[in-house]
Structure formats: C-alpha cells, structure tokens
C-alpha positions, 0 to 999 in steps of 0.5 A: 286711732279709734274714736273715743268720746268717752272714757275708755277702760284705762281711763282715756280720751284721746281727743282729750289727750291729743290737746295736751300735744297742740298746746304744748305746739303753740307754748313753745310757738309763743316763745321760739319765733318770737325770741328769734325777733328779739335775740336777732334785733329788734331796733324800736317801735317803727321795726318791721319786725314789730309787726311780725313779732305781733303776728307771732305772739297773736298766734301763741301769746296765753296758750297756757291757758289750754293747759288749765283747762285741759287739767280741769277737764281731764280731772272730772272725766277721768280723776274725779273717779279715782279719790283725792288720795290718787289725785293729789298724789300723782299730781305731787309725783308727776307735776311738783317733783319734776318741777323741783328737779328742773328748779334744782337743776335750773337754779344752777345753771340758767340763762337770763335775757341777753346774758351768757350762760350762768353757774350760780357761783354762791354756797350751799347755803345760798344755793338752798335759799335761791331754790326755795324762792325759786320755788315758791315764784317759779323764777328759775326759768322763764315759764316757770311761773305757771306750776305755782299756779297751777299748784293752787289751783290743785288745793282749790280743785275739792272746792272747784269740783263742789261749786262746778256739781251744783245747780247754780253753778253757772251763776259762778262759773260765768262772772269767773269767766268774765273776771281775766277781762278786767283783771290782768295775768302779771309777769315775770312776778306772780300774783292773785291775777294769776290764779283768778285768771288761770282758775276761769279755763280750769273751772270751765273744764271741771265744769263741762266734763262733769256732764261732758257728752251733754255739755260739748253739744252746748259748745258745739251750738257756739261753734260760729260764734266762737270762730267770730269771736276768735277772728274779732280777738286776734285783730284786737290783740294785733293792734294792742300788741303795739300799744303795749309793747312800743312804750315798752320798747322806747321806755323800757317801761309797760303803760300805766294802767290797771288792765293790760287791754292785750291781754283781755284780747289774748284771753278772749282769743284764746278761751274761743280757740280752746272751744274749737280746737276741743271740738275739731279733736273731738270730730278727728279722734280717727286721724290724730296722728303718732306725733302728735300722741308723742307731744301729748306724753311728753307735753311736761317734759317739753314745757319745763325743757323748751326755754333752756333749749331755746337760749342754747340754740341762740346762743349757737345762732348768734356766732353766725349771725353779728348784725340784724338779718332780714326777716325772711332769715329771721323767719327761718331761724324762728321755725327752725327754733320751733321745730328744733326745741321741739325735736329735742326736747321730745327726744330727751323725754323719750330718752329718759323714759325708755331708760328710767321706765315708770320713774322717769315721771317723777323726774321729767312729769306726766 
C-alpha cells in the first residue's frame, strides 16, 4: 500500500484503517485465550494457569479503547466534513442496525458461561421485551456492552467536536483523559463510568484529528515516554490481575472499593500503546498486508460474531477434553481459538458482503 498520511479523494487514510484491524485482533485476543484457560479448568487462585491468564489479559484487556480512539480520530479527519446528516445516517445504518440484527439473533440463540446453547423459549411478547432490554444494555452477547456506550459517544459528538476545536480544549481534554484513573469501567452492567472511560480516548482522537499532521508530531516526541509507560503499566496490570481475580475465584465476588486498580493500570497501558501503534502504522503504511486490510474492513462483523463462535468452539473442544489439560495444550487450544475464530468470522463476513453487496453493511456493519 502506498504511504498515505492524509485523506485521499475517497476520504481514506491507510494507517488509520489498518488500526481497526489491529484493534479487532487484540479484542478477539482478549477473549479467545482467556476463555480457553477459564473453560478448560481453572482450579483456584494458586493454579499456575492463572499466571498464564494474567499474561493474556494484560495483552488484550481494554483493547476496545482502541475502537473508541479510532472512531474519534476518523470523525475529525474524514467524517466531520461530510455533515451531521451523513454522519448520523452512516452510524445508524452501519453500526446500530447491525447491532439490532445481532441482538435479535443472539437473544433467540445465546450462550452463557458454563451452559450449553440456549434457545429462547418464551412467547413473542417476552422475546420482544428481552430484545428491547438487550438493545438498551448490550446483554445479548457479553461483548455487546460497548455498543450502547458507543451510541452515547455518537450523540455527544457535536459537543465533543465543538469543545475540542476551542483554544481551551486541552483544559478539558487533560482532566477527561485523567478521569479513568480513578473512575473504573464496569461489567457486565453498563454505567455512566463506562461512558466517561470511553469518552476519554474518543475525545483524544477527535482532538488529534482536527490538526492531525501537526499534532501527531507531538505524539512522536512522546514515543519513549509512551514505551516506558506501557512497560510499567503492563507490569502493574499483571500484578494487579491477581489482586482482582484471586478473590473472585475464592469468594465469587469482586474486591470491595470504588476504584479497580487493575482497570486503572490497563487503561494507562492501552492509552500508551494506542499512541505507539498509531505511530508504527503511520510509519509503515507502505508495508501493511492485505490480510490486515481485510480484518479492518470486517472489524465490526468480527466484533459482533466472535463471542458466539468462541462458545461454539469450546462446546466442541469439551467433547474431547474431559479433564484439565496441561498448560501447553491450553496454549495450543487458545491460539487455535484466536486464529480460527478470526478466520471463520472473516469468512462469514466476506461471504455475506459478496452475496448481499452494499446492503450487507446494514446486517454486519462497516
């Protein structure tokens, strides 16, 4: 691919597009290996596999922050000039419609941890109520919580964009970026905290894209501090993982306290990493491979489908493994789940795109 540090005539920036591919790799990577370890037998807080789970979590957890950042950056670099009507139309058709479609599907057929595939057994009225609740809360599949948050970010985009255009924008942006340090995201319930946490990278992306070439050079000057911050935060997140999930394994409850320090460390790590990934992709725009482009094109479809496919995969795996396998087998199964689910999701998405053409965006996203 040719080097492209600014929009083309089609409104396309190669390295920002590729960032979507990196994000979806990490998001699936946050779930596939971790689900492998939990599904194939964690025996308590002293289980050595918990150390493996911690490493996997540190790599993938909170990668959805990348999606929020990319959405903000693409808005100000490309979409802002197209008008609010086109902006909201594209988000409704290409994000919210697919979300509604998959919510309808995964309310009817759904997995729960530790259970087999469930088929909704109520009447039409009960199904409609369940669908409505799932649309509002993002509970049709465990990763859907992000879409109601994203919808709120879309609603807030006019005020976010106006604020980031002002000369005093840094006085708002800096506290906004600092807020997730002491305001932890929640799961599985949605919350105001989630909106604040994801508004931070979204607003940062909007601000950066308003004068992209100039401001990305400021980010370049922070390269080494970001490297150090990413390493330190990764170590801290690894240690804090045990503090958070150890009590969860023993008592089936989260540790008390208003701040989840594991989430704080993970947030710092991912914000440092998103700067580093952005700079690397920007510097290598002429190298980016076709498979990364395909993952970027189909990122939303993969996001919507991957959890269902992971549950299906482990239902099959459990037919052959009835006892906790050694760590080497778990690693192999986790990698197979990661790569396999990415590949199957991609194949399904590409097949639907070729079958339905442009209309496929309303079902699987864009």
